[in-house]
N, CA, C and O of each residue as an XYZ file, in Angstrom:
880
protein
N     -82.249     29.178    -15.968
C     -81.195     30.195    -16.039
C     -80.827     30.454    -17.492
O     -80.566     29.523    -18.254
N     -80.809     31.730    -17.866
C     -80.460     32.080    -19.233
C     -78.988     31.792    -19.471
O     -78.159     31.944    -18.574
N     -78.671     31.372    -20.703
C     -77.309     30.952    -21.027
C     -76.283     32.066    -20.904
O     -75.091     31.785    -20.777
N     -76.715     33.335    -20.939
C     -75.764     34.442    -20.826
C     -75.039     34.401    -19.488
O     -73.933     34.925    -19.355
N     -75.678     33.767    -18.487
C     -75.040     33.643    -17.176
C     -73.806     32.750    -17.240
O     -72.898     32.880    -16.419
N     -73.774     31.843    -18.218
C     -72.596     30.988    -18.374
C     -71.350     31.824    -18.653
O     -70.262     31.522    -18.164
N     -71.530     32.888    -19.455
C     -70.403     33.768    -19.758
C     -69.936     34.484    -18.499
O     -68.739     34.552    -18.221
N     -70.880     35.014    -17.747
C     -70.546     35.755    -16.526
C     -69.853     34.846    -15.508
O     -68.838     35.219    -14.919
N     -70.415     33.649    -15.308
C     -69.840     32.700    -14.348
C     -68.439     32.278    -14.769
O     -67.521     32.233    -13.951
N     -68.283     31.968    -16.064
C     -66.980     31.531    -16.546
C     -65.937     32.643    -16.476
O     -64.769     32.381    -16.187
N     -66.351     33.884    -16.740
C     -65.410     35.004    -16.666
C     -64.951     35.233    -15.232
O     -63.774     35.505    -14.994
N     -65.869     35.126    -14.273
C     -65.497     35.253    -12.863
C     -64.523     34.142    -12.477
O     -63.554     34.364    -11.751
N     -64.806     32.938    -12.982
C     -63.942     31.793    -12.720
C     -62.537     32.030    -13.280
O     -61.544     31.758    -12.606
N     -62.457     32.535    -14.512
C     -61.163     32.789    -15.135
C     -60.404     33.893    -14.402
O     -59.204     33.766    -14.160
N     -61.098     34.971    -14.050
C     -60.470     36.059    -13.311
C     -59.843     35.545    -12.011
O     -58.724     35.921    -11.662
N     -60.572     34.686    -11.302
C     -60.066     34.142    -10.040
C     -58.874     33.218    -10.258
O     -57.995     33.122     -9.400
N     -58.841     32.536    -11.404
C     -57.735     31.626    -11.699
C     -56.411     32.353    -11.917
O     -55.343     31.794    -11.669
N     -56.484     33.597    -12.379
C     -55.253     34.343    -12.650
C     -54.362     34.422    -11.403
O     -53.148     34.236    -11.497
N     -54.952     34.692    -10.256
C     -54.154     34.804     -9.028
C     -53.616     33.445     -8.603
O     -52.481     33.331     -8.140
N     -54.442     32.420     -8.765
C     -54.020     31.069     -8.384
C     -52.843     30.616     -9.240
O     -51.845     30.114     -8.722
N     -52.966     30.797    -10.562
C     -51.907     30.377    -11.477
C     -50.659     31.241    -11.285
O     -49.536     30.742    -11.365
N     -50.857     32.526    -11.033
C     -49.720     33.416    -10.772
C     -48.922     32.904     -9.573
O     -47.692     32.864     -9.613
N     -49.615     32.519     -8.523
C     -48.964     31.996     -7.317
C     -48.237     30.688     -7.621
O     -47.107     30.481     -7.178
N     -48.892     29.807     -8.379
C     -48.299     28.506     -8.719
C     -47.034     28.667     -9.563
O     -46.006     28.057     -9.270
N     -47.113     29.485    -10.601
C     -45.976     29.656    -11.499
C     -44.809     30.374    -10.810
O     -43.644     30.084    -11.081
N     -45.134     31.303     -9.926
C     -44.072     32.025     -9.210
C     -43.291     31.103     -8.288
O     -42.102     31.317     -8.049
N     -43.962     30.068     -7.767
C     -43.284     29.102     -6.910
C     -42.556     28.032     -7.716
O     -41.507     27.538     -7.302
N     -43.120     27.676     -8.871
C     -42.591     26.556     -9.658
C     -41.475     26.953    -10.612
O     -40.617     26.133    -10.940
N     -41.479     28.205    -11.062
C     -40.492     28.644    -12.058
C     -39.895     29.985    -11.629
O     -40.579     31.009    -11.630
N     -38.635     29.967    -11.269
C     -37.968     31.201    -10.842
C     -37.955     32.248    -11.956
O     -38.032     33.449    -11.699
N     -37.855     31.772    -13.184
C     -37.791     32.686    -14.325
C     -39.072     33.502    -14.467
O     -39.045     34.619    -14.984
N     -40.193     32.945    -14.008
C     -41.482     33.633    -14.108
C     -41.436     34.973    -13.370
O     -42.026     35.954    -13.822
N     -40.746     35.011    -12.250
C     -40.696     36.226    -11.430
C     -39.850     37.335    -12.051
O     -39.885     38.476    -11.590
N     -39.095     37.003    -13.090
C     -38.241     37.998    -13.737
C     -39.005     38.853    -14.748
O     -38.512     39.898    -15.173
N     -40.202     38.418    -15.134
C     -40.954     39.113    -16.179
C     -41.839     40.215    -15.602
O     -42.179     40.206    -14.418
N     -42.203     41.160    -16.463
C     -43.122     42.212    -16.046
C     -44.561     41.701    -16.081
O     -44.812     40.568    -16.492
N     -45.500     42.535    -15.652
C     -46.893     42.122    -15.512
C     -47.514     41.724    -16.837
O     -48.343     40.816    -16.885
N     -47.118     42.402    -17.930
C     -47.681     42.082    -19.240
C     -47.286     40.684    -19.676
O     -48.124     39.922    -20.160
N     -46.005     40.336    -19.508
C     -45.536     39.017    -19.900
C     -46.131     37.946    -18.969
O     -46.505     36.866    -19.428
N     -46.217     38.243    -17.671
C     -46.807     37.290    -16.729
C     -48.262     36.985    -17.094
O     -48.671     35.825    -17.115
N     -49.028     38.020    -17.377
C     -50.432     37.816    -17.742
C     -50.565     37.004    -19.029
O     -51.477     36.188    -19.165
N     -49.655     37.233    -19.967
C     -49.675     36.474    -21.220
C     -49.391     35.003    -20.961
O     -50.055     34.133    -21.526
N     -48.419     34.720    -20.121
C     -48.102     33.334    -19.774
C     -49.283     32.683    -19.059
O     -49.670     31.559    -19.380
N     -49.846     33.386    -18.099
C     -50.975     32.859    -17.325
C     -52.167     32.589    -18.223
O     -52.810     31.545    -18.117
N     -52.456     33.520    -19.098
C     -53.604     33.378    -20.010
C     -53.492     32.108    -20.835
O     -54.458     31.353    -20.945
N     -52.321     31.862    -21.416
C     -52.155     30.680    -22.258
C     -52.079     29.399    -21.434
O     -52.533     28.347    -21.885
N     -51.516     29.474    -20.247
C     -51.470     28.321    -19.350
C     -52.893     27.883    -18.993
O     -53.224     26.700    -19.070
N     -53.725     28.846    -18.604
C     -55.115     28.544    -18.253
C     -55.872     27.991    -19.457
O     -56.592     26.999    -19.342
N     -55.707     28.634    -20.604
C     -56.459     28.210    -21.786
C     -56.093     26.801    -22.218
O     -56.956     26.051    -22.673
N     -54.819     26.428    -22.081
C     -54.409     25.084    -22.492
C     -55.152     24.021    -21.695
O     -55.548     22.995    -22.248
N     -55.345     24.258    -20.390
C     -56.047     23.280    -19.558
C     -57.553     23.313    -19.785
O     -58.221     22.284    -19.687
N     -58.086     24.483    -20.087
C     -59.513     24.572    -20.418
C     -59.799     23.813    -21.708
O     -60.776     23.069    -21.793
N     -58.944     24.002    -22.711
C     -59.130     23.299    -23.980
C     -58.967     21.796    -23.804
O     -59.656     21.010    -24.454
N     -58.057     21.400    -22.925
C     -57.890     19.970    -22.647
C     -59.171     19.391    -22.049
O     -59.625     18.319    -22.447
N     -59.745     20.114    -21.091
C     -60.991     19.654    -20.473
C     -62.109     19.546    -21.507
O     -62.829     18.548    -21.550
N     -62.252     20.584    -22.343
C     -63.314     20.571    -23.353
C     -63.106     19.437    -24.348
O     -64.063     18.769    -24.739
N     -61.855     19.218    -24.759
C     -61.576     18.180    -25.755
C     -61.952     16.794    -25.244
O     -62.348     15.931    -26.027
N     -61.831     16.576    -23.947
C     -62.189     15.279    -23.361
C     -63.693     15.208    -23.086
O     -64.344     14.209    -23.394
N     -64.233     16.276    -22.506
C     -65.635     16.278    -22.087
C     -66.613     16.250    -23.252
O     -67.753     15.814    -23.096
N     -66.170     16.716    -24.426
C     -67.099     16.834    -25.557
C     -66.908     15.753    -26.615
O     -67.437     15.879    -27.719
N     -66.166     14.696    -26.304
C     -65.950     13.623    -27.285
C     -67.273     13.092    -27.852
O     -67.374     12.913    -29.066
N     -68.285     12.836    -27.022
C     -69.551     12.332    -27.582
C     -70.431     13.419    -28.194
O     -71.479     13.124    -28.769
N     -69.999     14.691    -28.066
C     -70.861     15.792    -28.500
C     -70.896     15.954    -30.010
O     -71.940     16.297    -30.564
N     -69.778     15.715    -30.690
C     -69.713     15.935    -32.139
C     -70.740     15.091    -32.890
O     -71.489     15.648    -33.692
N     -70.814     13.766    -32.670
C     -71.843     12.988    -33.376
C     -73.265     13.378    -32.981
O     -74.184     13.285    -33.795
N     -73.449     13.815    -31.732
C     -74.781     14.243    -31.292
C     -75.227     15.490    -32.040
O     -76.397     15.624    -32.399
N     -74.275     16.412    -32.277
C     -74.604     17.634    -33.010
C     -74.878     17.319    -34.479
O     -75.844     17.815    -35.058
N     -74.028     16.500    -35.072
C     -74.158     16.189    -36.491
C     -75.419     15.383    -36.790
O     -76.042     15.563    -37.837
N     -75.793     14.499    -35.873
C     -76.924     13.601    -36.109
C     -78.206     14.051    -35.412
O     -79.210     13.339    -35.421
N     -78.161     15.245    -34.805
C     -79.353     15.781    -34.113
C     -79.879     14.825    -33.044
O     -81.079     14.562    -32.974
N     -78.984     14.315    -32.222
C     -79.375     13.388    -31.162
C     -79.461     14.150    -29.841
O     -78.478     14.740    -29.391
N     -80.640     14.134    -29.224
C     -80.811     14.761    -27.925
C     -80.807     16.279    -27.969
O     -80.579     16.888    -29.015
N     -81.063     16.876    -26.814
C     -81.089     18.328    -26.685
C     -79.815     18.762    -25.964
O     -79.715     18.660    -24.742
N     -78.857     19.239    -26.727
C     -77.555     19.595    -26.150
C     -77.273     21.095    -26.257
O     -76.127     21.527    -26.130
N     -78.315     21.879    -26.491
C     -78.117     23.316    -26.691
C     -77.468     23.995    -25.484
O     -76.534     24.782    -25.642
N     -77.957     23.695    -24.288
C     -77.399     24.322    -23.086
C     -75.942     23.934    -22.897
O     -75.117     24.754    -22.493
N     -75.633     22.681    -23.193
C     -74.261     22.233    -23.062
C     -73.366     22.915    -24.092
O     -72.221     23.259    -23.796
N     -73.892     23.111    -25.309
C     -73.143     23.822    -26.337
C     -72.904     25.269    -25.929
O     -71.822     25.815    -26.148
N     -73.926     25.888    -25.332
C     -73.790     27.272    -24.882
C     -72.717     27.376    -23.792
O     -71.863     28.262    -23.827
N     -72.779     26.455    -22.824
C     -71.804     26.464    -21.731
C     -70.393     26.229    -22.268
O     -69.450     26.916    -21.876
N     -70.256     25.257    -23.165
C     -68.950     24.938    -23.738
C     -68.401     26.108    -24.544
O     -67.216     26.433    -24.468
N     -69.284     26.734    -25.318
C     -68.859     27.883    -26.118
C     -68.344     29.019    -25.259
O     -67.334     29.642    -25.584
N     -69.039     29.293    -24.158
C     -68.603     30.366    -23.277
C     -67.362     29.978    -22.475
O     -66.524     30.830    -22.179
N     -67.244     28.701    -22.125
C     -66.037     28.248    -21.445
C     -64.836     28.407    -22.364
O     -63.744     28.774    -21.931
N     -65.062     28.123    -23.645
C     -64.001     28.261    -24.648
C     -63.576     29.721    -24.814
O     -62.385     30.023    -24.887
N     -64.555     30.621    -24.874
C     -64.236     32.021    -25.197
C     -63.990     32.889    -23.977
O     -63.421     33.972    -24.114
N     -64.397     32.457    -22.784
C     -64.300     33.323    -21.609
C     -62.858     33.724    -21.304
O     -62.600     34.849    -20.876
N     -61.917     32.800    -21.525
C     -60.512     33.145    -21.313
C     -60.059     34.213    -22.313
O     -59.293     35.114    -21.972
N     -60.548     34.095    -23.556
C     -60.243     35.111    -24.568
C     -60.844     36.457    -24.183
O     -60.220     37.504    -24.357
N     -62.069     36.414    -23.655
C     -62.759     37.646    -23.272
C     -62.027     38.346    -22.132
O     -61.816     39.558    -22.171
N     -61.643     37.576    -21.120
C     -60.925     38.143    -19.979
C     -59.592     38.738    -20.431
O     -59.173     39.785    -19.936
N     -58.930     38.065    -21.375
C     -57.626     38.540    -21.855
C     -57.711     39.933    -22.470
O     -56.749     40.699    -22.420
N     -58.864     40.256    -23.047
C     -59.046     41.579    -23.655
C     -59.023     42.693    -22.612
O     -58.758     43.850    -22.940
N     -59.301     42.343    -21.353
C     -59.341     43.338    -20.285
C     -58.080     43.315    -19.423
O     -57.898     44.162    -18.549
N     -57.216     42.340    -19.678
C     -55.987     42.226    -18.901
C     -54.858     43.019    -19.557
O     -54.861     43.259    -20.765
N     -53.904     43.414    -18.733
C     -52.748     44.159    -19.206
C     -51.708     43.185    -19.757
O     -50.910     42.628    -19.002
N     -51.721     42.983    -21.076
C     -50.767     42.062    -21.698
C     -50.573     42.435    -23.158
O     -51.417     43.089    -23.771
N     -49.443     42.006    -23.698
C     -49.152     42.244    -25.109
C     -49.702     41.102    -25.950
O     -49.373     39.939    -25.717
N     -50.539     41.434    -26.927
C     -51.079     40.447    -27.845
C     -51.003     40.998    -29.258
O     -51.114     42.206    -29.469
N     -50.816     40.114    -30.217
C     -50.784     40.545    -31.609
C     -52.180     41.005    -32.033
O     -53.182     40.656    -31.408
N     -52.221     41.786    -33.096
C     -53.501     42.296    -33.604
C     -54.416     41.148    -34.026
O     -55.619     41.180    -33.763
N     -53.847     40.138    -34.679
C     -54.656     38.999    -35.140
C     -55.241     38.231    -33.964
O     -56.361     37.727    -34.048
N     -54.486     38.138    -32.861
C     -54.975     37.437    -31.668
C     -56.132     38.197    -31.026
O     -57.115     37.595    -30.595
N     -56.008     39.528    -30.966
C     -57.094     40.338    -30.402
C     -58.369     40.183    -31.231
O     -59.461     40.049    -30.679
N     -58.225     40.202    -32.560
C     -59.383     40.009    -33.435
C     -59.989     38.629    -33.207
O     -61.210     38.482    -33.151
N     -59.129     37.620    -33.074
C     -59.583     36.258    -32.796
C     -60.423     36.234    -31.524
O     -61.503     35.645    -31.509
N     -59.938     36.868    -30.458
C     -60.650     36.876    -29.180
C     -62.003     37.581    -29.287
O     -62.999     37.118    -28.733
N     -62.024     38.691    -29.995
C     -63.281     39.437    -30.162
C     -64.299     38.607    -30.935
O     -65.474     38.563    -30.570
N     -63.854     37.952    -31.998
C     -64.759     37.154    -32.830
C     -65.260     35.926    -32.089
O     -66.440     35.587    -32.185
N     -64.382     35.253    -31.349
C     -64.815     34.068    -30.604
C     -65.866     34.430    -29.561
O     -66.822     33.682    -29.353
N     -65.693     35.570    -28.907
C     -66.687     36.039    -27.935
C     -68.003     36.393    -28.628
O     -69.081     36.072    -28.129
N     -67.905     37.053    -29.776
C     -69.092     37.448    -30.531
C     -69.884     36.237    -31.009
O     -71.104     36.189    -30.853
N     -69.193     35.260    -31.591
C     -69.876     34.065    -32.103
C     -70.506     33.252    -30.981
O     -71.606     32.723    -31.137
N     -69.819     33.151    -29.859
C     -70.373     32.406    -28.722
C     -71.620     33.085    -28.171
O     -72.567     32.417    -27.756
N     -71.616     34.418    -28.170
C     -72.794     35.159    -27.694
C     -73.965     35.001    -28.654
O     -75.101     34.796    -28.227
N     -73.684     35.099    -29.960
C     -74.730     34.912    -30.967
C     -75.330     33.516    -30.869
O     -76.533     33.336    -31.057
N     -74.492     32.533    -30.576
C     -74.905     31.135    -30.548
C     -76.003     30.856    -29.527
O     -76.813     29.953    -29.734
N     -76.048     31.620    -28.417
C     -77.037     31.334    -27.385
C     -78.453     31.727    -27.809
O     -79.428     31.327    -27.173
N     -78.563     32.503    -28.872
C     -79.881     32.905    -29.352
C     -80.360     32.018    -30.500
O     -81.367     32.307    -31.147
N     -79.620     30.935    -30.739
C     -79.946     30.042    -31.842
C     -80.111     28.625    -31.320
O     -79.357     28.184    -30.453
N     -81.098     27.914    -31.848
C     -81.264     26.499    -31.540
C     -80.342     25.716    -32.456
O     -80.624     25.570    -33.645
N     -79.240     25.210    -31.913
C     -78.213     24.558    -32.726
C     -78.712     23.306    -33.420
O     -78.128     22.879    -34.416
N     -79.782     22.711    -32.913
C     -80.254     21.458    -33.485
C     -81.499     21.638    -34.342
O     -82.171     20.659    -34.667
N     -81.811     22.856    -34.706
C     -82.989     23.110    -35.516
C     -82.591     23.223    -36.984
O     -82.894     24.208    -37.658
N     -81.905     22.191    -37.458
C     -81.470     22.129    -38.856
C     -80.733     23.396    -39.257
O     -80.927     23.920    -40.354
N     -79.893     23.878    -38.367
C     -79.128     25.083    -38.636
C     -77.670     24.692    -38.836
O     -76.935     24.495    -37.868
N     -77.256     24.581    -40.087
C     -75.923     24.081    -40.381
C     -74.814     25.057    -40.013
O     -73.691     24.640    -39.733
N     -75.117     26.356    -40.012
C     -74.090     27.336    -39.662
C     -73.693     27.182    -38.198
O     -72.506     27.232    -37.877
N     -74.660     26.998    -37.307
C     -74.320     26.811    -35.897
C     -73.614     25.480    -35.680
O     -72.795     25.355    -34.769
N     -73.919     24.493    -36.499
C     -73.191     23.226    -36.414
C     -71.744     23.418    -36.844
O     -70.827     22.891    -36.213
N     -71.542     24.171    -37.914
C     -70.185     24.470    -38.361
C     -69.414     25.218    -37.277
O     -68.240     24.944    -37.028
N     -70.091     26.161    -36.643
C     -69.474     26.944    -35.575
C     -69.058     26.048    -34.411
O     -67.965     26.186    -33.863
N     -69.955     25.124    -34.045
C     -69.678     24.216    -32.930
C     -68.517     23.290    -33.254
O     -67.658     23.045    -32.407
N     -68.491     22.777    -34.473
C     -67.427     21.860    -34.885
C     -66.081     22.575    -34.916
O     -65.071     22.023    -34.480
N     -66.066     23.809    -35.433
C     -64.807     24.571    -35.476
C     -64.283     24.795    -34.059
O     -63.086     24.682    -33.796
N     -65.202     25.111    -33.163
C     -64.819     25.347    -31.770
C     -64.250     24.076    -31.144
O     -63.195     24.105    -30.511
N     -64.963     22.954    -31.327
C     -64.540     21.699    -30.700
C     -63.215     21.200    -31.258
O     -62.346     20.768    -30.500
N     -63.053     21.255    -32.579
C     -61.809     20.788    -33.186
C     -60.626     21.686    -32.818
O     -59.477     21.244    -32.824
N     -60.914     22.934    -32.502
C     -59.853     23.851    -32.100
C     -59.359     23.559    -30.683
O     -58.314     24.061    -30.268
N     -60.116     22.746    -29.945
C     -59.732     22.424    -28.569
C     -58.700     21.304    -28.497
O     -57.884     21.273    -27.575
N     -58.729     20.387    -29.458
C     -57.868     19.202    -29.380
C     -56.375     19.527    -29.376
O     -55.635     18.884    -28.631
N     -55.894     20.482    -30.161
C     -54.459     20.836    -30.079
C     -54.196     21.839    -28.953
O     -53.649     22.916    -29.193
N     -54.582     21.487    -27.738
C     -54.443     22.388    -26.599
C     -52.971     22.677    -26.290
O     -52.658     23.638    -25.586
N     -52.064     21.836    -26.823
C     -50.642     22.058    -26.604
C     -50.152     23.379    -27.198
O     -49.123     23.911    -26.780
N     -50.895     23.905    -28.174
C     -50.486     25.163    -28.810
C     -50.423     26.286    -27.771
O     -49.432     27.012    -27.693
N     -51.473     26.421    -26.986
C     -51.493     27.472    -25.972
C     -50.479     27.209    -24.860
O     -49.907     28.140    -24.294
N     -50.266     25.933    -24.558
C     -49.255     25.599    -23.559
C     -47.877     26.044    -24.048
O     -47.074     26.576    -23.282
N     -47.617     25.818    -25.336
C     -46.348     26.260    -25.942
C     -46.210     27.777    -25.897
O     -45.148     28.306    -25.568
N     -47.292     28.465    -26.231
C     -47.253     29.930    -26.279
C     -46.885     30.528    -24.928
O     -46.162     31.522    -24.860
N     -47.386     29.921    -23.851
C     -47.094     30.443    -22.529
C     -45.792     29.927    -21.946
O     -44.968     30.707    -21.467
N     -45.604     28.613    -21.984
C     -44.476     27.989    -21.295
C     -43.147     28.145    -22.026
O     -42.105     27.827    -21.454
N     -43.147     28.621    -23.264
C     -41.884     28.828    -23.985
C     -40.993     29.836    -23.263
O     -39.776     29.836    -23.443
N     -41.601     30.690    -22.450
C     -40.823     31.677    -21.708
C     -40.221     31.099    -20.426
O     -39.396     31.742    -19.778
N     -40.640     29.881    -20.065
C     -40.200     29.295    -18.798
C     -39.385     28.020    -18.973
O     -38.647     27.632    -18.068
N     -39.509     27.360    -20.130
C     -38.822     26.096    -20.354
C     -37.598     26.284    -21.245
O     -37.481     27.294    -21.940
N     -36.700     25.324    -21.225
C     -35.509     25.417    -22.064
C     -35.852     25.132    -23.519
O     -36.940     24.641    -23.820
N     -34.932     25.436    -24.413
C     -35.176     25.342    -25.857
C     -35.478     23.921    -26.314
O     -36.297     23.720    -27.211
N     -34.825     22.937    -25.706
C     -35.041     21.551    -26.116
C     -36.485     21.125    -25.872
O     -37.122     20.547    -26.752
N     -36.993     21.407    -24.691
C     -38.381     21.059    -24.367
C     -39.353     21.857    -25.231
O     -40.390     21.344    -25.653
N     -39.007     23.118    -25.488
C     -39.873     23.958    -26.318
C     -40.006     23.391    -27.728
O     -41.106     23.355    -28.280
N     -38.898     22.950    -28.311
C     -38.919     22.400    -29.668
C     -39.766     21.139    -29.748
O     -40.505     20.946    -30.713
N     -39.660     20.274    -28.730
C     -40.454     19.049    -28.704
C     -41.940     19.367    -28.610
O     -42.758     18.753    -29.294
N     -42.284     20.333    -27.757
C     -43.686     20.728    -27.600
C     -44.231     21.318    -28.893
O     -45.348     21.007    -29.307
N     -43.438     22.165    -29.522
C     -43.884     22.821    -30.760
C     -44.098     21.808    -31.878
O     -45.026     21.953    -32.674
N     -43.253     20.786    -31.945
C     -43.384     19.766    -32.984
C     -44.686     18.991    -32.818
O     -45.419     18.788    -33.787
N     -44.975     18.559    -31.595
C     -46.218     17.833    -31.323
C     -47.433     18.718    -31.574
O     -48.418     18.286    -32.172
N     -47.349     19.975    -31.106
C     -48.459     20.913    -31.270
C     -48.727     21.186    -32.747
O     -49.881     21.279    -33.164
N     -47.665     21.314    -33.535
C     -47.822     21.587    -34.965
C     -48.549     20.442    -35.667
O     -49.438     20.679    -36.484
N     -48.175     19.210    -35.352
C     -48.804     18.042    -35.983
C     -50.298     18.002    -35.679
O     -51.116     17.857    -36.587
N     -50.653     18.132    -34.403
C     -52.061     18.068    -34.010
C     -52.845     19.261    -34.549
O     -53.967     19.114    -35.032
N     -52.241     20.436    -34.459
C     -52.928     21.654    -34.878
C     -53.173     21.667    -36.382
O     -54.255     22.044    -36.832
N     -52.171     21.254    -37.164
C     -52.316     21.229    -38.617
C     -53.386     20.223    -39.042
O     -54.138     20.482    -39.981
N     -53.461     19.082    -38.361
C     -54.482     18.075    -38.681
C     -55.884     18.613    -38.400
O     -56.792     18.461    -39.217
N     -56.051     19.241    -37.239
C     -57.366     19.789    -36.871
C     -57.759     20.934    -37.802
O     -58.921     21.052    -38.191
N     -56.792     21.773    -38.158
C     -57.086     22.873    -39.077
C     -57.481     22.340    -40.450
O     -58.406     22.852    -41.081
N     -56.777     21.310    -40.907
C     -57.093     20.716    -42.210
C     -58.522     20.182    -42.226
O     -59.259     20.396    -43.189
N     -58.909     19.490    -41.162
C     -60.272     18.953    -41.080
C     -61.293     20.084    -41.047
O     -62.296     20.054    -41.759
N     -61.018     21.087    -40.202
C     -61.930     22.226    -40.083
C     -62.085     22.963    -41.410
O     -63.202     23.249    -41.841
N     -60.965     23.269    -42.051
C     -61.007     24.021    -43.304
C     -61.663     23.199    -44.410
O     -62.358     23.748    -45.265
N     -61.447     21.898    -44.393
C     -62.049     21.026    -45.408
C     -63.563     21.007    -45.268
O     -64.289     21.135    -46.254
N     -64.034     20.847    -44.031
C     -65.484     20.819    -43.775
C     -66.122     22.131    -44.212
O     -67.156     22.134    -44.881
N     -65.503     23.241    -43.833
C     -66.058     24.549    -44.175
C     -65.994     24.819    -45.677
O     -66.916     25.412    -46.236
N     -64.925     24.394    -46.328
C     -64.795     24.605    -47.777
C     -65.812     23.784    -48.552
O     -66.443     24.277    -49.486
N     -65.964     22.522    -48.153
C     -66.923     21.641    -48.830
C     -68.344     22.176    -48.677
O     -69.122     22.185    -49.630
N     -68.670     22.619    -47.467
C     -70.014     23.156    -47.236
C     -70.255     24.413    -48.074
O     -71.330     24.585    -48.649
N     -69.246     25.290    -48.139
C     -69.383     26.528    -48.906
C     -69.548     26.230    -50.398
O     -70.404     26.816    -51.060
N     -68.735     25.331    -50.917
C     -68.821     24.978    -52.341
C     -70.168     24.343    -52.664
O     -70.781     24.647    -53.687
N     -70.620     23.460    -51.784
C     -71.878     22.758    -52.000
C     -73.074     23.706    -51.967
O     -74.076     23.482    -52.646
N     -72.954     24.783    -51.157
C     -74.080     25.710    -50.990
C     -73.807     27.076    -51.612
O     -74.431     28.064    -51.225
N     -72.890     27.144    -52.563
C     -72.510     28.419    -53.140
C     -73.682     29.120    -53.830
O     -73.719     30.348    -53.909
N     -74.635     28.334    -54.326
C     -75.799     28.927    -54.986
C     -76.898     29.320    -53.999
O     -77.891     29.943    -54.377
N     -76.712     28.954    -52.755
C     -77.728     29.263    -51.736
C     -77.194     30.235    -50.691
O     -77.616     30.207    -49.535
N     -76.269     31.088    -51.099
C     -75.686     32.048    -50.162
C     -76.755     32.982    -49.594
O     -77.635     33.455    -50.314
N     -76.659     33.235    -48.298
C     -77.553     34.199    -47.655
C     -76.722     35.054    -46.705
O     -75.520     34.834    -46.562
N     -77.348     36.014    -46.065
C     -76.624     36.963    -45.236
C     -75.967     36.284    -44.038
O     -74.908     36.713    -43.580
N     -76.601     35.218    -43.528
C     -76.033     34.502    -42.383
C     -74.738     33.803    -42.780
O     -73.738     33.888    -42.068
N     -74.758     33.111    -43.921
C     -73.562     32.425    -44.403
C     -72.432     33.398    -44.707
O     -71.281     33.176    -44.331
N     -72.782     34.478    -45.394
C     -71.773     35.486    -45.747
C     -71.165     36.090    -44.486
O     -69.950     36.269    -44.398
N     -72.018     36.402    -43.509
C     -71.538     36.984    -42.258
C     -70.636     36.023    -41.497
O     -69.589     36.413    -40.980
N     -71.058     34.748    -41.434
C     -70.267     33.752    -40.706
C     -68.910     33.536    -41.356
O     -67.886     33.558    -40.674
N     -68.893     33.328    -42.655
C     -67.630     33.076    -43.346
C     -66.729     34.308    -43.353
O     -65.505     34.181    -43.381
N     -67.327     35.497    -43.329
C     -66.528     36.715    -43.253
C     -65.784     36.798    -41.916
O     -64.644     37.258    -41.857
N     -66.449     36.345    -40.842
C     -65.814     36.347    -39.526
C     -64.800     35.228    -39.388
O     -63.728     35.414    -38.811
N     -65.148     34.055    -39.926
C     -64.280     32.891    -39.755
C     -62.957     33.070    -40.492
O     -61.965     32.430    -40.142
N     -62.930     33.930    -41.506
C     -61.684     34.206    -42.231
C     -60.610     34.724    -41.275
O     -59.441     34.363    -41.407
N     -60.998     35.570    -40.310
C     -60.041     36.115    -39.357
C     -59.524     35.028    -38.412
O     -58.359     35.049    -38.014
N     -60.397     34.078    -38.056
C     -59.972     32.955    -37.217
C     -58.962     32.094    -37.980
O     -57.947     31.667    -37.430
N     -59.264     31.851    -39.258
C     -58.360     31.053    -40.098
C     -57.006     31.745    -40.226
O     -55.963     31.093    -40.180
N     -57.025     33.063    -40.388
C     -55.773     33.811    -40.508
C     -54.918     33.648    -39.251
O     -53.704     33.461    -39.339
N     -55.554     33.721    -38.088
C     -54.821     33.550    -36.839
C     -54.294     32.123    -36.720
O     -53.200     31.909    -36.197
N     -55.064     31.143    -37.201
C     -54.593     29.753    -37.219
C     -53.330     29.624    -38.064
O     -52.380     28.946    -37.673
N     -53.327     30.275    -39.220
C     -52.170     30.216    -40.123
C     -50.946     30.863    -39.476
O     -49.834     30.349    -39.594
N     -51.151     31.986    -38.794
C     -50.052     32.661    -38.100
C     -49.436     31.730    -37.055
O     -48.214     31.642    -36.942
N     -50.279     31.043    -36.297
C     -49.790     30.131    -35.263
C     -49.081     28.923    -35.871
O     -48.063     28.465    -35.352
N     -49.623     28.415    -36.966
C     -48.977     27.272    -37.634
C     -47.580     27.645    -38.133
O     -46.644     26.855    -38.013
N     -47.444     28.827    -38.680
C     -46.131     29.278    -39.156
C     -45.151     29.399    -37.994
O     -43.979     29.045    -38.118
N     -45.642     29.902    -36.865
C     -44.785     30.040    -35.688
C     -44.355     28.666    -35.166
O     -43.190     28.470    -34.818
N     -45.285     27.725    -35.111
C     -44.973     26.381    -34.630
C     -43.989     25.656    -35.554
O     -43.158     24.875    -35.090
N     -44.084     25.912    -36.833
C     -43.216     25.233    -37.809
C     -41.785     25.730    -37.722
O     -40.849     24.970    -37.971
N     -41.603     27.003    -37.369
C     -40.254     27.587    -37.332
C     -39.502     27.188    -36.052
O     -38.355     27.592    -35.858
């Protein structure tokens, strides 16, 4: 089965989850029923993504050293994980909800990079795809960020502040590691720039910008 089917399967899965989560939240939180469809979809989207990122962060613990050390053939798993990560973002682009411009760009880029990734052998001494995989995986660990983004509309201020504090600590640490790895690689290979590197770093700048926007929000 071609890896592109992973995107289709995951998108169908995410679409079906919207109704399930809508039903769950409507029963669990009275305040949820007071919002319009745009706000409900935004809450649902972030609620779903937080649990998807939690699953990926646990399921891929052994994957990082395997990618870095070229151990085993994990390309299909990387493709599936990449599409699982981005499928919620992709579905959100078609849902009726309010999103910031930077978030929409983030979703488009994550979908684009995940699609490009399936045409590349990640373990064929291709450092750009390794960087892409690491950025994706490290972005999963602070899954509380998306939980905060959605549940802030349903929980009281005290719980929201506690969640934001924890999310900020984890998110800032993961961003620091990600940015450090990417900066060191860029500096080390500055004399060997090619169109692939330039293209990748040009796209990743928008992801970094969205990370900074979220960090500022979590800090306030």
